[in-house]
Steps between C-alpha positions, in 0.01 A plus 500: 500500500254278325145568614208264495170679470191391674230354290182699526214255515211748558588768240273659246334287237744545219822577689822313432708322752725783608710612789312605810624713784614202708830356380695192577876531492614166360865562595392537862377139504853379437667744730275362770601144397152435377484276195284474195305242692390774738377709214318226317326352801337838576194591289544877497873482427440261215250733346739788536776301322272441202393868496864593477538273201223691323635838596768500229231507230483878551750768386669413171312172494162669450367432155275804455604816675641848450848545352679510834414130541413366163693693235442207257138603492613759241587356160392648168143554609517742800764733646571708808623854492477803727775507764599147409576569137871446543432155651278415203771596254757289681268196505378534140843549348661225708761727649457356852772281645530159674387644839158603363179411692554142604249252632755210503602510864145555630371216290760257635419611850138410437608168353705412804229605739249283312734199481560500878126514545439208277768298680357559847127565485406136551632505859226750598212298654310821589371488139287224363635277227295689245619838624866392486457379148348828393776707675773284342334538158494881549870499579566276201308738278672810619845339463424399138357842432822669608680276255253597233553873563878449487479294173279759326734780590856354511459192293638164635593513870655262754254258654583454864472172689150447640630538850602854411820701534577808698554751218711714736745211554862507390628513149606135481177370654293653216692367203194380309479554133200591292260229391369507140182680398321166452619372835368810672162461328486134580568575867232773511254268323558210734478717811176664383349163436586386850358820642181469296421157656463649848395860425118560518292610203370796706611697792310664793425863452782609730753286314448631147866565436617152585557272202237252390512192278427731206786734586753214495363355174496847344855574598597170357330585170687829486839338552428231235397774254830678548686178453320443171556856374774594254734625772552144608352297209661635179372377169747358241688768326472757777828703508514571868439220739674656807769235477724736702276465801714237681569356845841490680603191302409656169177303444229694312209588726245563226334244275669484160248272329134563422252277686138537401385288792576788737207698338271203546597467866441872554153469339409207722621689809269793414221250438549366853413842638207548266351163606512549870153450645305777674190711524555715191295312240666181637854637494717655764595803289323717247554857380317759712206658330242760602148508374398770255307800625309795338540708811772772484648632820801725571809297421293207379370549146212300365608187306598564144357209304792298351542461128227291335716230358234237445686273740578625848220760464238226457592318829498579868807455707391157620440399137849614398423854384506863617145618438417546868827633647679835523849426362642839605395461867584134502859565401573805709351354821757219496778753576364811670417368844127459441521131580621328814728208418227243579262677259739472202468154332795558269768593763709189541796632696562840669702647775179672598429859567794561724808527287706722727586868460529498121163340436249524212351797695830684454507407134151647456618825653774511244241450217252752628483857351646778718240764436188294575617208713814641674700228340846489349407476134815298445399159358389496141439280198691489176308565176600153394294354788213743441480399140506131583145503630236383256202685359145441627444235227822321564686643208840650538552875557657683210587865538516572133159347445360733763659804334378398160143431615448778757541834324675810634258706704314192616767329707396620837180420691270800486295631789186359333655159446635495854161579657331250276747223584571444132846356589483295816771583758581820317413849608507833317840583354642153491692385192285247316797261451403383845141420402356152457790311650465176689388506873844415639634825333264714712574307819874532448587823304500857628478685173482880461150610598400179673301518819651427841213430744683592823171457691658534846604855406138591585570425865765773519435876544732643244456239229144387537416613142797322346294190424464335153744751345683479169875489527697720263849413369540797259795731535470767766139436598572367849769304680385177340613614155849622414555844654875518540512276807637149518168355618294415197417202279763477226265313275188695573335172595441380851394184673152436634538133598480441877297821552177467702238772449544602862878533479652838571814602680299783662298247700585131461601229257349157526738211574541264214594135490813425301403293189800265509328220308157532337290244320518712184869428484441128532253507208757682291770258592275214385427656165866601444637162578252316279576727209867406494426131439546380147193386303477126549685489829313357791612421858323310775580667829375404846330762707682630808355231726485220247119490509465547126702533182487793261541461124704813416525627141456814297120473525334828405199426720732463792690818416162675499444386860782735595451795264125526489465538876744786505349676192139474612567641845697782323185567287670439160420237239691179469787450249398396153545135391784594268683665794460177698617285212823693429758421772709810432204730494355350813834540679508869411137540621570312820805717584278808447227352719744455784635852445143645542345266761808496729607863459677638811495165673873429488479259205607688193865541586544127553273403207727692259797315639362147491379558141840651419313808366664748739786592266252617242213638712716671766725661236216686338484868575227622737235712345224708651283800439653835420471648852646835377169578334244705692121498491465765228318469171827501316690250719262259670478258213880487476506379859399157364776475245738227629847622581810332640538560873861603554458471877407128475807347319526131436793279424522126519808280517509119525608499861161647598329165440608402853561699814863523610622305800660729752871493567425431867325179412778396262750560784288296743469203269816415305319259270239751392518639143394837373233557239610573142613860444542591867825524685673303771655658810859444381 
């Protein structure tokens, strides 16, 4: 039976609208001959109906979660192993079938629930006119957001009538064919604009997970970016334009002609979010930053002064620089539960800290080392991702340069160097390849010999001394390195992102808000979209509410408004002028910036597909450290020699650009067509 979950008004500050203990059986209303009018003239029942519409955002519709929910969080950057290695192999080699992990039906249930709400909320006089407008806008947002999640995963989907359809209805009643990619985006855009008009700029503290105006405009910008990307906006001469993605009548569902205006429109949509007014230096959103400190405490090192670049280093944060902030703590605090949602000025949309049983807390347990934190030691990082992080001065990491300049016998931190703090973030015995990397590296990467704070271990009896310990991934040292068991990091590199200094599975792990949409992403959307405009092209585009007009062009000063904010919070210098001037070079830099900044946030898998880079990047072999090497004088240096990881195979075929549509759905809707490369139920 369909359940409608009660909306919890007085829940914790950053909690999402989720199911409470009290439930309303919607079928019972009709069995008792009660109509929708009975539901929508009652305040509590109306709130419950909307809560139920939100409820389908969980499960496979979560955007950042462990692999049981969000398997697409694992692309070419991070992986999962341990007891789930067979599942990883199936996913990464594309050997799953058409019944695999679907969010289709749940999304359409949410769409129907929201549609009925929109159709009937105005009859409820228990709410004020303003409250009804807000509630309707929330339902409009969530309906459009389900369509967005479907589009990103499955490609073009059927757009249902606004009054909604019962997706459990008979075969013939659901004979609706797929709309085109552009039609889906146009619908999402128009609905998000309507929602934005009645959604507030800010929410009360106990409503942090409900959408705001910024959430609607940000989701719109995302959809427009995808529409402008190569997957749906092929340039002349492109060989594969997905012309075989067709509807029931044989019409192509993907754009076949390049349209530069799509990029301009995406840029203007991102600008709409950037220009929203608020209390953060006059704007609604800004990147979170924490002031620098010279005080070192357990789990909280003193600020390491960012690189003296003669630019950011000469200005305070408010002046556009990084001279007075701690980039490392600024970045890691966004993800690790240190901030309540209302304290985070860059969190635009989130399901909150309650994401169900397979939440970010569970993901952290899977990242945590077994020996020290009683974790699963199952989620790791590929060497490709590890090497992507920049050096302290913003230059690219190069392994051969390190080997050429750091001589044999001097490649590990000595006891004297460790005690003196010669290499910030590195203790005795650490491989110096990990020295002098950018702050995001240390907030995200669990390299061999790094320190896990695990401060709450001190509150236990048996593990009170396991605080600020170095993890060891060498062969045979402990259960974190390879020792003949199946539980070890195949790459010898773990994940530190989302870890709070207090987190330990021996005591507690802090709840973390899901970062579904962050302001950093909007800034990168703005820069990416502007870069794709040809020199000399210029478009006048109205703002979302028509209050002003943007002149949109490939203006380097405008591109800097996106990139510079991300780079300075990260504690690395800006790109050079030549990198800004060269469109192809900037595109490559931008893709890398997204790879680093948005690592493990559910973006990489879909980025590779919208760029049409997946067939190259996801076909590359996975490499890691040589985990067969032990911590002996003869072998420990060889541990850092990259080797192919046989347990982490990769294979990409064209069909993996879009998720298959299940045979059950194809049977239910006779006008529904399958995605290229996948099978029908015949």
